[in-house]
CHARMM-style PDB file with segment names, atoms N, HN, CA, C and O in Angstrom:
ATOM      1  N   MET     1     115.055  50.174 111.421  1.00  0.00      PROA
ATOM      2  CA  MET     1     114.397  50.617 112.292  1.00  0.00      PROA
ATOM      3  C   MET     1     113.863  50.532 113.575  1.00  0.00      PROA
ATOM      4  O   MET     1     113.241  51.198 112.747  1.00  0.00      PROA
ATOM      5  N   MET     2     113.398  50.416 114.823  1.00  0.00      PROA
ATOM      6  HN  MET     2     113.904  49.875 115.496  1.00  0.00      PROA
ATOM      7  CA  MET     2     112.940  50.084 115.664  1.00  0.00      PROA
ATOM      8  C   MET     2     112.401  51.741 116.250  1.00  0.00      PROA
ATOM      9  O   MET     2     113.287  52.596 116.269  1.00  0.00      PROA
ATOM     10  N   GLY     3     111.255  52.080 116.621  1.00  0.00      PROA
ATOM     11  HN  GLY     3     110.536  51.386 116.605  1.00  0.00      PROA
ATOM     12  CA  GLY     3     110.866  52.919 117.035  1.00  0.00      PROA
ATOM     13  C   GLY     3     111.044  53.199 118.646  1.00  0.00      PROA
ATOM     14  O   GLY     3     111.731  52.563 119.445  1.00  0.00      PROA
ATOM     15  N   ILE     4     110.089  54.523 118.911  1.00  0.00      PROA
ATOM     16  HN  ILE     4     109.531  55.040 118.262  1.00  0.00      PROA
ATOM     17  CA  ILE     4     110.058  54.060 120.634  1.00  0.00      PROA
ATOM     18  C   ILE     4     108.657  53.632 121.078  1.00  0.00      PROA
ATOM     19  O   ILE     4     107.490  53.894 120.789  1.00  0.00      PROA
ATOM     20  N   SER     5     109.351  52.830 121.938  1.00  0.00      PROA
ATOM     21  HN  SER     5     110.299  52.617 122.174  1.00  0.00      PROA
ATOM     22  CA  SER     5     107.733  52.445 122.240  1.00  0.00      PROA
ATOM     23  C   SER     5     107.210  53.448 123.753  1.00  0.00      PROA
ATOM     24  O   SER     5     107.792  54.276 124.454  1.00  0.00      PROA
ATOM     25  N   ILE     6     106.471  53.123 123.754  1.00  0.00      PROA
ATOM     26  HN  ILE     6     105.999  52.451 123.184  1.00  0.00      PROA
ATOM     27  CA  ILE     6     105.237  53.375 124.829  1.00  0.00      PROA
ATOM     28  C   ILE     6     106.149  53.990 126.304  1.00  0.00      PROA
ATOM     29  O   ILE     6     106.097  55.069 126.896  1.00  0.00      PROA
ATOM     30  N   TRP     7     107.159  52.440 126.581  1.00  0.00      PROA
ATOM     31  HN  TRP     7     107.202  51.564 126.100  1.00  0.00      PROA
ATOM     32  CA  TRP     7     107.228  52.460 128.262  1.00  0.00      PROA
ATOM     33  C   TRP     7     108.667  53.115 127.936  1.00  0.00      PROA
ATOM     34  O   TRP     7     109.377  53.177 128.940  1.00  0.00      PROA
ATOM     35  N   GLN     8     109.091  53.478 127.087  1.00  0.00      PROA
ATOM     36  HN  GLN     8     108.514  53.428 126.271  1.00  0.00      PROA
ATOM     37  CA  GLN     8     109.689  54.110 126.460  1.00  0.00      PROA
ATOM     38  C   GLN     8     109.620  55.992 127.331  1.00  0.00      PROA
ATOM     39  O   GLN     8     110.236  56.389 128.320  1.00  0.00      PROA
ATOM     40  N   LEU     9     108.854  56.563 126.645  1.00  0.00      PROA
ATOM     41  HN  LEU     9     108.354  56.241 125.841  1.00  0.00      PROA
ATOM     42  CA  LEU     9     107.969  56.843 126.252  1.00  0.00      PROA
ATOM     43  C   LEU     9     107.762  57.717 127.529  1.00  0.00      PROA
ATOM     44  O   LEU     9     107.755  58.943 127.645  1.00  0.00      PROA
ATOM     45  N   LEU    10     107.554  56.481 128.679  1.00  0.00      PROA
ATOM     46  HN  LEU    10     107.560  55.486 128.585  1.00  0.00      PROA
ATOM     47  CA  LEU    10     107.266  56.668 130.188  1.00  0.00      PROA
ATOM     48  C   LEU    10     108.972  57.173 130.787  1.00  0.00      PROA
ATOM     49  O   LEU    10     109.813  58.063 130.906  1.00  0.00      PROA
ATOM     50  N   ILE    11     108.783  56.487 130.893  1.00  0.00      PROA
ATOM     51  HN  ILE    11     108.099  55.764 130.797  1.00  0.00      PROA
ATOM     52  CA  ILE    11     110.234  56.630 131.602  1.00  0.00      PROA
ATOM     53  C   ILE    11     111.245  57.945 130.991  1.00  0.00      PROA
ATOM     54  O   ILE    11     111.663  58.665 131.898  1.00  0.00      PROA
ATOM     55  N   ILE    12     111.507  58.182 130.156  1.00  0.00      PROA
ATOM     56  HN  ILE    12     111.168  57.597 129.419  1.00  0.00      PROA
ATOM     57  CA  ILE    12     111.958  59.769 129.576  1.00  0.00      PROA
ATOM     58  C   ILE    12     110.647  60.683 129.801  1.00  0.00      PROA
ATOM     59  O   ILE    12     111.135  61.777 130.085  1.00  0.00      PROA
ATOM     60  N   LEU    13     109.556  60.790 129.821  1.00  0.00      PROA
ATOM     61  HN  LEU    13     109.159  59.902 129.591  1.00  0.00      PROA
ATOM     62  CA  LEU    13     108.933  61.688 131.029  1.00  0.00      PROA
ATOM     63  C   LEU    13     109.019  61.241 132.071  1.00  0.00      PROA
ATOM     64  O   LEU    13     108.092  62.024 132.277  1.00  0.00      PROA
ATOM     65  N   ALA    14     109.183  60.778 132.951  1.00  0.00      PROA
ATOM     66  HN  ALA    14     109.936  60.142 132.783  1.00  0.00      PROA
ATOM     67  CA  ALA    14     109.336  60.374 134.374  1.00  0.00      PROA
ATOM     68  C   ALA    14     110.978  61.340 135.123  1.00  0.00      PROA
ATOM     69  O   ALA    14     111.160  61.813 136.244  1.00  0.00      PROA
ATOM     70  N   ILE    15     111.806  61.297 134.003  1.00  0.00      PROA
ATOM     71  HN  ILE    15     111.658  60.912 133.092  1.00  0.00      PROA
ATOM     72  CA  ILE    15     112.991  61.255 134.512  1.00  0.00      PROA
ATOM     73  C   ILE    15     112.613  62.852 134.441  1.00  0.00      PROA
ATOM     74  O   ILE    15     112.690  63.492 135.489  1.00  0.00      PROA
ATOM     75  N   VAL    16     112.203  63.518 133.222  1.00  0.00      PROA
ATOM     76  HN  VAL    16     112.140  62.998 132.370  1.00  0.00      PROA
ATOM     77  CA  VAL    16     112.726  65.356 132.695  1.00  0.00      PROA
ATOM     78  C   VAL    16     111.184  65.180 133.686  1.00  0.00      PROA
ATOM     79  O   VAL    16     110.348  66.053 133.453  1.00  0.00      PROA
ATOM     80  N   LEU    17     110.916  64.434 134.427  1.00  0.00      PROA
ATOM     81  HN  LEU    17     111.595  63.725 134.616  1.00  0.00      PROA
ATOM     82  CA  LEU    17     109.271  64.778 135.619  1.00  0.00      PROA
ATOM     83  C   LEU    17     109.807  65.916 136.625  1.00  0.00      PROA
ATOM     84  O   LEU    17     109.254  67.002 136.799  1.00  0.00      PROA
ATOM     85  N   ILE    18     111.333  65.339 137.444  1.00  0.00      PROA
ATOM     86  HN  ILE    18     111.783  64.457 137.302  1.00  0.00      PROA
ATOM     87  CA  ILE    18     112.031  64.799 138.093  1.00  0.00      PROA
ATOM     88  C   ILE    18     113.110  65.722 138.165  1.00  0.00      PROA
ATOM     89  O   ILE    18     113.528  66.075 139.268  1.00  0.00      PROA
ATOM     90  N   LEU    19     113.643  66.183 137.030  1.00  0.00      PROA
ATOM     91  HN  LEU    19     113.303  65.896 136.135  1.00  0.00      PROA
ATOM     92  CA  LEU    19     115.133  66.590 137.033  1.00  0.00      PROA
ATOM     93  C   LEU    19     114.035  68.052 136.618  1.00  0.00      PROA
ATOM     94  O   LEU    19     114.751  69.043 136.760  1.00  0.00      PROA
ATOM     95  N   PHE    20     112.608  68.492 136.175  1.00  0.00      PROA
ATOM     96  HN  PHE    20     112.027  67.687 136.059  1.00  0.00      PROA
ATOM     97  CA  PHE    20     112.174  69.881 135.929  1.00  0.00      PROA
ATOM     98  C   PHE    20     111.246  70.464 137.308  1.00  0.00      PROA
ATOM     99  O   PHE    20     111.372  71.347 138.156  1.00  0.00      PROA
ATOM    100  N   GLY    21     110.118  69.247 136.913  1.00  0.00      PROA
ATOM    101  HN  GLY    21     110.015  68.530 136.224  1.00  0.00      PROA
ATOM    102  CA  GLY    21     109.185  69.939 138.283  1.00  0.00      PROA
ATOM    103  C   GLY    21     107.638  69.647 137.042  1.00  0.00      PROA
ATOM    104  O   GLY    21     107.749  69.454 135.831  1.00  0.00      PROA
ATOM    105  N   ALA    22     106.665  69.688 137.629  1.00  0.00      PROA
ATOM    106  HN  ALA    22     106.575  69.845 138.612  1.00  0.00      PROA
ATOM    107  CA  ALA    22     105.572  69.777 136.547  1.00  0.00      PROA
ATOM    108  C   ALA    22     105.113  70.918 136.494  1.00  0.00      PROA
ATOM    109  O   ALA    22     104.450  71.343 135.548  1.00  0.00      PROA
ATOM    110  N   LYS    23     105.594  71.943 138.125  1.00  0.00      PROA
ATOM    111  HN  LYS    23     106.133  71.598 138.893  1.00  0.00      PROA
ATOM    112  CA  LYS    23     105.186  73.442 136.860  1.00  0.00      PROA
ATOM    113  C   LYS    23     105.975  73.726 136.654  1.00  0.00      PROA
ATOM    114  O   LYS    23     105.730  74.917 136.840  1.00  0.00      PROA
ATOM    115  N   ARG    24     107.277  73.713 136.268  1.00  0.00      PROA
ATOM    116  HN  ARG    24     107.476  72.745 136.116  1.00  0.00      PROA
ATOM    117  CA  ARG    24     108.213  74.569 135.603  1.00  0.00      PROA
ATOM    118  C   ARG    24     107.887  73.613 133.837  1.00  0.00      PROA
ATOM    119  O   ARG    24     107.896  74.177 132.742  1.00  0.00      PROA
ATOM    120  N   LEU    25     107.721  72.628 133.995  1.00  0.00      PROA
ATOM    121  HN  LEU    25     107.714  72.170 134.884  1.00  0.00      PROA
ATOM    122  CA  LEU    25     106.915  72.395 132.504  1.00  0.00      PROA
ATOM    123  C   LEU    25     105.830  72.632 131.784  1.00  0.00      PROA
ATOM    124  O   LEU    25     105.557  72.690 130.585  1.00  0.00      PROA
ATOM    125  N   ARG    26     104.878  72.843 133.506  1.00  0.00      PROA
ATOM    126  HN  ARG    26     105.099  72.796 134.480  1.00  0.00      PROA
ATOM    127  CA  ARG    26     103.012  73.306 132.528  1.00  0.00      PROA
ATOM    128  C   ARG    26     104.807  74.407 131.624  1.00  0.00      PROA
ATOM    129  O   ARG    26     105.248  74.144 130.506  1.00  0.00      PROA
ATOM    130  N   THR    27     105.419  75.559 132.623  1.00  0.00      PROA
ATOM    131  HN  THR    27     105.061  75.773 133.532  1.00  0.00      PROA
ATOM    132  CA  THR    27     105.059  77.061 132.201  1.00  0.00      PROA
ATOM    133  C   THR    27     106.114  77.431 130.623  1.00  0.00      PROA
ATOM    134  O   THR    27     106.312  78.372 129.854  1.00  0.00      PROA
ATOM    135  N   LEU    28     106.525  76.102 130.804  1.00  0.00      PROA
ATOM    136  HN  LEU    28     106.364  75.337 131.428  1.00  0.00      PROA
ATOM    137  CA  LEU    28     107.139  76.477 130.079  1.00  0.00      PROA
ATOM    138  C   LEU    28     106.145  75.661 128.651  1.00  0.00      PROA
ATOM    139  O   LEU    28     106.016  76.407 127.680  1.00  0.00      PROA
ATOM    140  N   GLY    29     105.628  74.547 128.542  1.00  0.00      PROA
ATOM    141  HN  GLY    29     105.733  73.941 129.331  1.00  0.00      PROA
ATOM    142  CA  GLY    29     104.773  74.237 127.979  1.00  0.00      PROA
ATOM    143  C   GLY    29     103.711  75.793 127.057  1.00  0.00      PROA
ATOM    144  O   GLY    29     103.519  76.046 125.868  1.00  0.00      PROA
ATOM    145  N   SER    30     103.354  76.354 128.104  1.00  0.00      PROA
ATOM    146  HN  SER    30     103.510  76.148 129.070  1.00  0.00      PROA
ATOM    147  CA  SER    30     102.705  78.031 128.159  1.00  0.00      PROA
ATOM    148  C   SER    30     103.430  78.563 127.481  1.00  0.00      PROA
ATOM    149  O   SER    30     103.119  78.598 126.290  1.00  0.00      PROA
ATOM    150  N   ASP    31     104.495  79.104 127.835  1.00  0.00      PROA
ATOM    151  HN  ASP    31     104.747  79.075 128.802  1.00  0.00      PROA
ATOM    152  CA  ASP    31     105.676  79.629 126.865  1.00  0.00      PROA
ATOM    153  C   ASP    31     105.716  79.668 125.480  1.00  0.00      PROA
ATOM    154  O   ASP    31     105.728  80.687 124.789  1.00  0.00      PROA
ATOM    155  N   LEU    32     105.740  78.296 125.029  1.00  0.00      PROA
ATOM    156  HN  LEU    32     105.730  77.468 125.590  1.00  0.00      PROA
ATOM    157  CA  LEU    32     105.856  77.684 123.796  1.00  0.00      PROA
ATOM    158  C   LEU    32     104.991  77.799 122.674  1.00  0.00      PROA
ATOM    159  O   LEU    32     105.260  77.955 121.483  1.00  0.00      PROA
ATOM    160  N   GLY    33     103.811  77.686 123.317  1.00  0.00      PROA
ATOM    161  HN  GLY    33     103.592  77.559 124.284  1.00  0.00      PROA
ATOM    162  CA  GLY    33     102.943  77.965 123.185  1.00  0.00      PROA
ATOM    163  C   GLY    33     102.667  79.754 122.440  1.00  0.00      PROA
ATOM    164  O   GLY    33     102.741  80.613 121.561  1.00  0.00      PROA
ATOM    165  N   THR    34     102.376  79.331 123.521  1.00  0.00      PROA
ATOM    166  HN  THR    34     102.316  78.633 124.235  1.00  0.00      PROA
ATOM    167  CA  THR    34     102.593  81.355 123.033  1.00  0.00      PROA
ATOM    168  C   THR    34     102.984  81.827 121.675  1.00  0.00      PROA
ATOM    169  O   THR    34     102.495  82.521 120.784  1.00  0.00      PROA
ATOM    170  N   ALA    35     103.974  81.214 121.879  1.00  0.00      PROA
ATOM    171  HN  ALA    35     104.371  80.650 122.602  1.00  0.00      PROA
ATOM    172  CA  ALA    35     105.840  81.487 120.912  1.00  0.00      PROA
ATOM    173  C   ALA    35     105.478  81.272 118.897  1.00  0.00      PROA
ATOM    174  O   ALA    35     105.683  81.907 117.863  1.00  0.00      PROA
ATOM    175  N   VAL    36     104.724  79.712 119.411  1.00  0.00      PROA
ATOM    176  HN  VAL    36     104.558  79.196 120.252  1.00  0.00      PROA
ATOM    177  CA  VAL    36     104.014  79.223 118.864  1.00  0.00      PROA
ATOM    178  C   VAL    36     102.905  79.939 117.794  1.00  0.00      PROA
ATOM    179  O   VAL    36     102.865  80.124 116.577  1.00  0.00      PROA
ATOM    180  N   LYS    37     101.825  80.302 119.227  1.00  0.00      PROA
ATOM    181  HN  LYS    37     101.858  80.152 120.215  1.00  0.00      PROA
ATOM    182  CA  LYS    37     100.963  81.146 118.115  1.00  0.00      PROA
ATOM    183  C   LYS    37     100.994  82.353 118.063  1.00  0.00      PROA
ATOM    184  O   LYS    37      99.803  82.664 118.080  1.00  0.00      PROA
ATOM    185  N   GLY    38     101.830  83.643 117.985  1.00  0.00      PROA
ATOM    186  HN  GLY    38     102.797  83.390 117.971  1.00  0.00      PROA
ATOM    187  CA  GLY    38     102.760  84.696 117.589  1.00  0.00      PROA
ATOM    188  C   GLY    38     103.373  84.605 116.605  1.00  0.00      PROA
ATOM    189  O   GLY    38     103.573  85.651 115.987  1.00  0.00      PROA
ATOM    190  N   PHE    39     103.754  83.707 116.225  1.00  0.00      PROA
ATOM    191  HN  PHE    39     103.592  82.858 116.728  1.00  0.00      PROA
ATOM    192  CA  PHE    39     104.352  82.916 115.143  1.00  0.00      PROA
ATOM    193  C   PHE    39     103.911  83.308 113.747  1.00  0.00      PROA
ATOM    194  O   PHE    39     104.302  84.040 112.837  1.00  0.00      PROA
ATOM    195  N   LYS    40     102.724  82.320 114.055  1.00  0.00      PROA
ATOM    196  HN  LYS    40     102.407  81.725 114.793  1.00  0.00      PROA
ATOM    197  CA  LYS    40     102.427  82.117 113.384  1.00  0.00      PROA
ATOM    198  C   LYS    40     101.016  83.082 112.851  1.00  0.00      PROA
ATOM    199  O   LYS    40     100.323  82.701 111.907  1.00  0.00      PROA
ATOM    200  N   ASN    41     100.801  84.049 113.424  1.00  0.00      PROA
ATOM    201  HN  ASN    41     101.363  84.359 114.191  1.00  0.00      PROA
ATOM    202  CA  ASN    41     100.697  85.253 114.283  1.00  0.00      PROA
ATOM    203  C   ASN    41     100.491  86.244 112.550  1.00  0.00      PROA
ATOM    204  O   ASN    41      99.757  86.535 111.606  1.00  0.00      PROA
ATOM    205  N   ALA    42     102.090  86.399 113.331  1.00  0.00      PROA
ATOM    206  HN  ALA    42     102.686  86.163 114.098  1.00  0.00      PROA
ATOM    207  CA  ALA    42     103.632  87.123 111.978  1.00  0.00      PROA
ATOM    208  C   ALA    42     102.898  87.240 110.682  1.00  0.00      PROA
ATOM    209  O   ALA    42     102.237  88.129 110.147  1.00  0.00      PROA
ATOM    210  N   VAL    43     103.429  85.417 110.215  1.00  0.00      PROA
ATOM    211  HN  VAL    43     103.967  84.695 110.650  1.00  0.00      PROA
ATOM    212  CA  VAL    43     103.095  84.464 108.814  1.00  0.00      PROA
ATOM    213  C   VAL    43     101.748  85.639 108.726  1.00  0.00      PROA
ATOM    214  O   VAL    43     101.662  86.751 108.206  1.00  0.00      PROA
ATOM    215  N   GLN    44     100.775  84.778 109.511  1.00  0.00      PROA
ATOM    216  HN  GLN    44     100.845  83.875 109.934  1.00  0.00      PROA
ATOM    217  CA  GLN    44     100.441  85.604 108.599  1.00  0.00      PROA
ATOM    218  C   GLN    44      99.798  87.267 108.131  1.00  0.00      PROA
ATOM    219  O   GLN    44      99.536  87.830 107.068  1.00  0.00      PROA
ATOM    220  N   GLU    45      99.759  87.505 109.126  1.00  0.00      PROA
ATOM    221  HN  GLU    45      99.973  87.047 109.989  1.00  0.00      PROA
ATOM    222  CA  GLU    45     100.498  89.130 108.725  1.00  0.00      PROA
ATOM    223  C   GLU    45     101.217  89.521 107.339  1.00  0.00      PROA
ATOM    224  O   GLU    45     100.916  90.033 106.261  1.00  0.00      PROA
ATOM    225  N   GLY    46     101.982  89.156 107.784  1.00  0.00      PROA
ATOM    226  HN  GLY    46     102.226  88.740 108.660  1.00  0.00      PROA
ATOM    227  CA  GLY    46     103.292  89.299 106.179  1.00  0.00      PROA
ATOM    228  C   GLY    46     102.596  88.591 105.360  1.00  0.00      PROA
ATOM    229  O   GLY    46     102.538  89.224 104.306  1.00  0.00      PROA
ATOM    230  N   GLU    47     101.738  87.100 105.233  1.00  0.00      PROA
ATOM    231  HN  GLU    47     101.785  86.586 106.089  1.00  0.00      PROA
ATOM    232  CA  GLU    47     101.479  87.635 104.140  1.00  0.00      PROA
ATOM    233  C   GLU    47      99.932  88.337 103.440  1.00  0.00      PROA
ATOM    234  O   GLU    47      99.166  88.335 102.476  1.00  0.00      PROA
ATOM    235  N   LYS    48     100.126  88.707 104.336  1.00  0.00      PROA
ATOM    236  HN  LYS    48     100.748  88.708 105.119  1.00  0.00      PROA
ATOM    237  CA  LYS    48      98.920  89.611 103.765  1.00  0.00      PROA
ATOM    238  C   LYS    48      99.285  90.729 103.231  1.00  0.00      PROA
ATOM    239  O   LYS    48      98.948  91.082 102.102  1.00  0.00      PROA
ATOM    240  N   ALA    49     100.063  91.428 104.064  1.00  0.00      PROA
ATOM    241  HN  ALA    49     100.337  91.141 104.982  1.00  0.00      PROA
ATOM    242  CA  ALA    49     100.708  92.300 103.312  1.00  0.00      PROA
ATOM    243  C   ALA    49     102.224  92.562 102.002  1.00  0.00      PROA
ATOM    244  O   ALA    49     102.918  93.378 101.397  1.00  0.00      PROA
ATOM    245  N   ASP    50     101.900  90.976 102.291  1.00  0.00      PROA
ATOM    246  HN  ASP    50     101.335  90.313 102.783  1.00  0.00      PROA
ATOM    247  CA  ASP    50     102.636  90.067 100.935  1.00  0.00      PROA
ATOM    248  C   ASP    50     101.357  90.576  99.218  1.00  0.00      PROA
ATOM    249  O   ASP    50     101.494  91.184  98.157  1.00  0.00      PROA
ATOM    250  N   ALA    51     100.297  89.868  99.922  1.00  0.00      PROA
ATOM    251  HN  ALA    51     100.185  89.374 100.784  1.00  0.00      PROA
ATOM    252  CA  ALA    51      99.557  89.896  98.747  1.00  0.00      PROA
ATOM    253  C   ALA    51      98.579  91.566  98.774  1.00  0.00      PROA
ATOM    254  O   ALA    51      98.001  91.871  97.731  1.00  0.00      PROA
ATOM    255  N   ALA    52      98.511  92.211  99.598  1.00  0.00      PROA
ATOM    256  HN  ALA    52      98.980  91.963 100.445  1.00  0.00      PROA
ATOM    257  CA  ALA    52      97.796  93.970  99.059  1.00  0.00      PROA
ATOM    258  C   ALA    52      98.716  94.492  98.927  1.00  0.00      PROA
ATOM    259  O   ALA    52      98.791  95.262  99.885  1.00  0.00      PROA
ATOM    260  N   PRO    53      99.787  94.632  98.150  1.00  0.00      PROA
ATOM    261  CA  PRO    53     100.557  96.085  98.678  1.00  0.00      PROA
ATOM    262  C   PRO    53      99.471  97.166  97.845  1.00  0.00      PROA
ATOM    263  O   PRO    53      98.657  97.201  96.922  1.00  0.00      PROA
ATOM    264  N   GLU    54     100.084  97.967  98.861  1.00  0.00      PROA
ATOM    265  HN  GLU    54     100.745  97.939  99.611  1.00  0.00      PROA
ATOM    266  CA  GLU    54      99.737  99.459  98.877  1.00  0.00      PROA
ATOM    267  C   GLU    54      99.596 101.149  98.473  1.00  0.00      PROA
ATOM    268  O   GLU    54     100.191 102.018  99.110  1.00  0.00      PROA
ATOM    269  N   LYS    55      98.773 101.411  97.396  1.00  0.00      PROA
ATOM    270  HN  LYS    55      98.289 100.705  96.879  1.00  0.00      PROA
ATOM    271  CA  LYS    55      99.322 102.231  96.476  1.00  0.00      PROA
ATOM    272  C   LYS    55      99.178 103.274  96.652  1.00  0.00      PROA
ATOM    273  O   LYS    55      98.119 103.865  96.862  1.00  0.00      PROA
ATOM    274  N   LEU    56     100.648 103.841  96.572  1.00  0.00      PROA
ATOM    275  HN  LEU    56     101.508 103.360  96.401  1.00  0.00      PROA
ATOM    276  CA  LEU    56     100.902 105.291  96.199  1.00  0.00      PROA
ATOM    277  C   LEU    56     101.019 106.886  95.706  1.00  0.00      PROA
ATOM    278  O   LEU    56     102.059 107.200  95.126  1.00  0.00      PROA
ATOM    279  N   GLU    57     100.290 107.608  95.854  1.00  0.00      PROA
ATOM    280  HN  GLU    57      99.446 107.353  96.325  1.00  0.00      PROA
ATOM    281  CA  GLU    57     100.152 108.063  94.679  1.00  0.00      PROA
ATOM    282  C   GLU    57     101.703 109.209  94.156  1.00  0.00      PROA
ATOM    283  O   GLU    57     102.113 109.889  95.096  1.00  0.00      PROA
ATOM    284  N   GLY    58     102.217 109.335  93.254  1.00  0.00      PROA
ATOM    285  HN  GLY    58     101.884 108.783  92.490  1.00  0.00      PROA
ATOM    286  CA  GLY    58     103.780 109.313  92.347  1.00  0.00      PROA
ATOM    287  C   GLY    58     102.839 110.990  92.534  1.00  0.00      PROA
ATOM    288  O   GLY    58     101.759 111.273  93.052  1.00  0.00      PROA
ATOM    289  N   LYS    59     104.173 112.016  91.641  1.00  0.00      PROA
ATOM    290  HN  LYS    59     105.050 111.786  91.220  1.00  0.00      PROA
ATOM    291  CA  LYS    59     104.533 113.299  91.802  1.00  0.00      PROA
ATOM    292  C   LYS    59     103.912 114.325  90.994  1.00  0.00      PROA
ATOM    293  O   LYS    59     103.961 115.546  91.142  1.00  0.00      PROA
ATOM    294  N   GLU    60     103.082 113.358  89.761  1.00  0.00      PROA
ATOM    295  HN  GLU    60     103.042 112.366  89.640  1.00  0.00      PROA
ATOM    296  CA  GLU    60     102.014 113.911  88.899  1.00  0.00      PROA
ATOM    297  C   GLU    60     100.878 113.614  88.969  1.00  0.00      PROA
ATOM    298  O   GLU    60      99.926 113.841  88.222  1.00  0.00      PROA
ATOM    299  N   GLY    61     101.047 112.667  90.636  1.00  0.00      PROA
ATOM    300  HN  GLY    61     101.820 112.482  91.243  1.00  0.00      PROA
ATOM    301  CA  GLY    61      99.184 112.371  90.297  1.00  0.00      PROA
ATOM    302  C   GLY    61      98.743 110.926  89.601  1.00  0.00      PROA
ATOM    303  O   GLY    61      97.646 110.369  89.574  1.00  0.00      PROA
ATOM    304  N   GLN    62     100.467 110.411  88.864  1.00  0.00      PROA
ATOM    305  HN  GLN    62     101.359 110.864  88.886  1.00  0.00      PROA
ATOM    306  CA  GLN    62      99.602 108.724  88.828  1.00  0.00      PROA
ATOM    307  C   GLN    62     100.386 108.119  89.976  1.00  0.00      PROA
ATOM    308  O   GLN    62     101.437 108.231  90.607  1.00  0.00      PROA
ATOM    309  N   THR    63      98.721 107.070  89.836  1.00  0.00      PROA
ATOM    310  HN  THR    63      97.868 106.979  89.324  1.00  0.00      PROA
ATOM    311  CA  THR    63      98.469 105.628  90.673  1.00  0.00      PROA
ATOM    312  C   THR    63      99.650 104.719  90.590  1.00  0.00      PROA
ATOM    313  O   THR    63      99.674 103.908  89.665  1.00  0.00      PROA
ATOM    314  N   ILE    64     100.956 104.772  91.733  1.00  0.00      PROA
ATOM    315  HN  ILE    64     100.936 105.431  92.485  1.00  0.00      PROA
ATOM    316  CA  ILE    64     101.778 103.774  91.821  1.00  0.00      PROA
ATOM    317  C   ILE    64     101.502 102.153  92.786  1.00  0.00      PROA
ATOM    318  O   ILE    64     100.934 101.911  93.851  1.00  0.00      PROA
ATOM    319  N   GLU    65     101.976 101.595  92.123  1.00  0.00      PROA
ATOM    320  HN  GLU    65     102.437 101.791  91.258  1.00  0.00      PROA
ATOM    321  CA  GLU    65     101.838  99.857  93.638  1.00  0.00      PROA
ATOM    322  C   GLU    65     102.883  99.703  93.740  1.00  0.00      PROA
ATOM    323  O   GLU    65     103.626  99.737  92.759  1.00  0.00      PROA
ATOM    324  N   GLY    66     103.401  99.433  95.212  1.00  0.00      PROA
ATOM    325  HN  GLY    66     102.798  99.405  96.009  1.00  0.00      PROA
ATOM    326  CA  GLY    66     104.196  98.573  95.805  1.00  0.00      PROA
ATOM    327  C   GLY    66     104.046  99.212  97.024  1.00  0.00      PROA
ATOM    328  O   GLY    66     103.143  99.997  97.314  1.00  0.00      PROA
ATOM    329  N   GLU    67     105.124  98.783  97.854  1.00  0.00      PROA
ATOM    330  HN  GLU    67     105.858  98.144  97.619  1.00  0.00      PROA
ATOM    331  CA  GLU    67     105.614  98.408  99.076  1.00  0.00      PROA
ATOM    332  C   GLU    67     105.658  99.986  99.952  1.00  0.00      PROA
ATOM    333  O   GLU    67     106.774 100.499  99.866  1.00  0.00      PROA
ATOM    334  N   ALA    68     105.197 100.362 100.319  1.00  0.00      PROA
ATOM    335  HN  ALA    68     104.291  99.945 100.389  1.00  0.00      PROA
ATOM    336  CA  ALA    68     105.778 102.239 100.767  1.00  0.00      PROA
ATOM    337  C   ALA    68     106.159 101.925 102.245  1.00  0.00      PROA
ATOM    338  O   ALA    68     105.493 101.317 103.084  1.00  0.00      PROA
ATOM    339  N   THR    69     107.846 102.694 102.399  1.00  0.00      PROA
ATOM    340  HN  THR    69     108.387 103.187 101.718  1.00  0.00      PROA
ATOM    341  CA  THR    69     108.234 102.427 103.072  1.00  0.00      PROA
ATOM    342  C   THR    69     108.145 104.064 103.698  1.00  0.00      PROA
ATOM    343  O   THR    69     107.238 104.840 103.398  1.00  0.00      PROA
ATOM    344  N   ARG    70     109.144 104.352 104.507  1.00  0.00      PROA
ATOM    345  HN  ARG    70     109.881 103.722 104.751  1.00  0.00      PROA
ATOM    346  CA  ARG    70     109.654 105.579 105.371  1.00  0.00      PROA
ATOM    347  C   ARG    70     110.165 106.007 105.263  1.00  0.00      PROA
ATOM    348  O   ARG    70     111.016 105.126 105.144  1.00  0.00      PROA
ATOM    349  N   GLU    71     111.301 107.874 104.986  1.00  0.00      PROA
ATOM    350  HN  GLU    71     110.609 108.590 105.082  1.00  0.00      PROA
ATOM    351  CA  GLU    71     112.584 107.947 104.802  1.00  0.00      PROA
ATOM    352  C   GLU    71     114.020 107.474 105.088  1.00  0.00      PROA
ATOM    353  O   GLU    71     115.125 107.308 104.570  1.00  0.00      PROA
ATOM    354  N   LYS    72     112.851 107.284 107.009  1.00  0.00      PROA
ATOM    355  HN  LYS    72     111.954 107.420 107.429  1.00  0.00      PROA
ATOM    356  CA  LYS    72     113.715 106.990 108.596  1.00  0.00      PROA
ATOM    357  C   LYS    72     113.695 105.117 108.145  1.00  0.00      PROA
ATOM    358  O   LYS    72     114.264 104.318 108.889  1.00  0.00      PROA
ATOM    359  N   ASP    73     113.181 104.785 107.238  1.00  0.00      PROA
ATOM    360  HN  ASP    73     112.719 105.433 106.634  1.00  0.00      PROA
ATOM    361  CA  ASP    73     112.860 103.305 107.718  1.00  0.00      PROA
ATOM    362  C   ASP    73     114.349 102.322 106.541  1.00  0.00      PROA
ATOM    363  O   ASP    73     114.994 101.291 106.729  1.00  0.00      PROA
ATOM    364  N   LYS    74     114.318 103.337 105.419  1.00  0.00      PROA
ATOM    365  HN  LYS    74     113.793 104.175 105.266  1.00  0.00      PROA
ATOM    366  CA  LYS    74     115.809 103.630 104.296  1.00  0.00      PROA
ATOM    367  C   LYS    74     117.043 103.555 105.141  1.00  0.00      PROA
ATOM    368  O   LYS    74     117.962 102.834 104.751  1.00  0.00      PROA
ATOM    369  N   ALA    75     117.127 104.040 105.950  1.00  0.00      PROA
ATOM    370  HN  ALA    75     116.381 104.626 106.267  1.00  0.00      PROA
ATOM    371  CA  ALA    75     117.931 105.414 106.569  1.00  0.00      PROA
ATOM    372  C   ALA    75     118.817 103.531 107.381  1.00  0.00      PROA
ATOM    373  OT1 ALA    75     119.762 103.583 108.168  1.00  0.00      PROA
TER     374      ALA     75
END
């Protein structure tokens, strides 16, 4: 199998620029970058939450480790 050459990439880029325009491509790139950044932040926050479970206090004063949930979250 042969890979894509630089000339083929340039032709594809020219066609995309003609179809969408430079301003719209710039906006699309910016939106995509923002989405990827938000996804990475959410993954990191999820890993932090999994790594350090909250400690809850039981009815008789004992400490319980696990995930804290609200009553309305369960419903």
